[in-house]
N, C-alpha and C positions, 0 to 999 in steps of 0.2 A: 667616132672615136673606135678603136674596138678596144673594148678588155687584152688580157696577156692571162692565161691559164696557167696559172700558179702550181704545182710539183707540193704545195701543201706543206704542211709538217711531217715532220716524218718521227717518230719511235724509234731505240734500239728494243732488241725483245730483253728479256729479262731472264736471262740465265740462270739456270740452279746454284748452288756453293760447289769447287769442285771435284769430284766423288757422291757428291749426291744425287737422286733427282727427287725423294721426299724431302717436304718440307720438314722439318725434328722440331717438337717443340723445346722450350729453355729448359735446363732443368729446373728445380726451384728449387728457390736457398731453404726454402726451413722444409721436412715430409712431415704432415702429419700424420701424424700413432692414433687406431686408435685405441682408447687403456682396457684393460687387462675385465672388465669383463664383460667386452660388448663381448667377446671372443666364446669366452664361455657359455654369456647367455645361449650361444648362439647357435652352442653344440648339445647345448641340453637340455634344447627347446625341442631343435631334427631328431638325437638320441631317446627324446623321453613321446614325443610323439610318434616316430616309427613299434615301439612300445609297447607302445595303449594300442595300439594297431592293433603289431602282430599280437598278445589277448586275447584285444576279444575275438578275435579268429578263431583262436585256440578252443577260444572261452574260459579263460580262468582268472576272468575279472568275476567282480561279486554280478549276484541277477542271472549266472548260468550262461545261456545261449549272447551271440551276440547281439548290440543292441548297437540302435546305431546314433544315439545319443556319447556312446565312450570311440562312436566311430571321430563325430566330431567331434570332439579332445581334440583327439591322436590327431584328426587335421588341422588346429586347430593354433597347435604345439608344432605344429611341421610350417607355416604361416609363420608366426610368429616369429620361427628361426630365417625364412628365408626372409619379411622386411630386417633381423638381426644384422642379417648378412650385407643389407645396402648399404650399412651405416658404417661397416666395416670399411677401414685402412689402411 
């Protein structure tokens, strides 16, 4: 007895919403906001880091010539500002 070959199960292709070709995430019910201190600390750290680096190269910091420790302090402050920027919402 010969078996008949069936066409198998057919599925319809999913269609995007009318007028849209991309996935749109649902809007959150409540927006999260960062406290004010995150924004203030972020800009303060980056700004102070830039000032320390500029003063270091101009030779206006105590100690005279440009020092690596002052440069590292400025870079450290800028890194702290960058890390805080990842927490800003």
